[in-house]
Every structure is written in C-alpha cells, then in structure tokens.
N, C-alpha and C positions, 0 to 999 in steps of 0.2 A: 254497341253503337245505338244511340237513341233514334227512334223513328221520327219521321217528319211531323207526325201528329203530336208526339211528346215534345218536340221542339216548340211547336206552336202553342201547346198548352203551357209550357214554361214561360214563353214570351207573354202570354195572356196574364198569367199570375203575376209576373214581374211588373207588367204595365199597370195592372190594378193596384199593386203594392206601392208604386211610385206616388200615387195620389194621396195616400194616407198620411205620410209625414207632412205634406203640405196642409192637409186638413187639420192635423194636430197643432201645427204652428199657428194656424189661423185661430183655432179654439183657445190656445193659450193667450195669444195677444189680444183677441177681441173680448175675452171674458163674457161672451154672449152666446146664447143658443140660436140666435137669428140665422136663418139659412141652414139649420141643421134639422135632420129628421131622425129621431130616436128609432122609430120603427124601421126606417131604411137601414140604418147602421146595424140593427139587430138582425135583420134579414141577411145582410152581407156576412156578418159573423157566423150566422147559422149555415149559410151556404158554404163557407170555408170549412167549417167543422164537418159538414156532410161530405165535402171533397176529401178531407183527411180520412174519414171513415171508409169511403169508397176505395181509396187507395190501400188502406189496411186490409179490407176485405178481399181485394184482388191481389194483394201483396205486390203492388206496383210502386216500389220505392225509388222512382226516378227523380230527376232533378226538380221537376215541378212539385213533387210531394214535399220537398224540404222548404219550398217557398210559401206553402200554405201556412206554416207556423208563424213566421214573422207577420204575415198579413193579419192573422187572427189577433195577435198581440197588439198590432197597431190599431185595428178597429176597436178592440176592447179598451185601449187607451183613450181613443176618441169618445167612446161611450162614457167612460169615467169622467172625462173632461166636460161632457154634456151635463152630467149631474152636478159637477162642481160649478159650472157656469150658471146653471139654473138656480143653485143656492145663492150665488152672488147676486143674480138678478132679483131674487125674492128679498134678500137683505137690503139691497139698494132701493127697492120699491117701498119698503116699510119705513125708510128714513125720510 
C-alpha cells in the first residue's frame, strides 16, 4: 500500500507531465522558439533524471518512479523541437 507521500509525489509528477504534451503541440504548430527557454527545459530534464537516480539509489520503485521516464522523454522531445524551430527561424530570416 503506497504512503500518502508517495501518492502526492505521483500526483505531482503526473501534473507536471500533463503540461509537456501541450508544450510539444505548441512547438510543432508555431514552428517558433518564442516563449521557450532552453535553459529552463534543460533544468527540468536534469531534475527528472536526478529524481530517477534518487529512486534507483533508494530502490524506491513506486508508481511515481515510472512516471519520471515519460516526463524525461517529453521534455527531451520539446528540447529537440526547440532546435528544429530555431533552425527554421534562422532559415526564414536568411530569406
């Protein structure tokens, strides 16, 4: 039976994770880096990786642990789209 703290941690990870698909859709549609911060996204990805490492070190493989992985993938996808969009912006500014 998960503790109340584990339940709240899972809710936190899921809540954060909900925002990333929305951000990805915005990045795909806008083809722009406006409103995006590469540094912010990198810190978020780093934080998720640190969370995964901490869970592995304590061998706490609860429900929250498994939600860290899709979040890292989603943030890294948005980071990749940032670079794609930056290339598009540079190409359009040269024309």
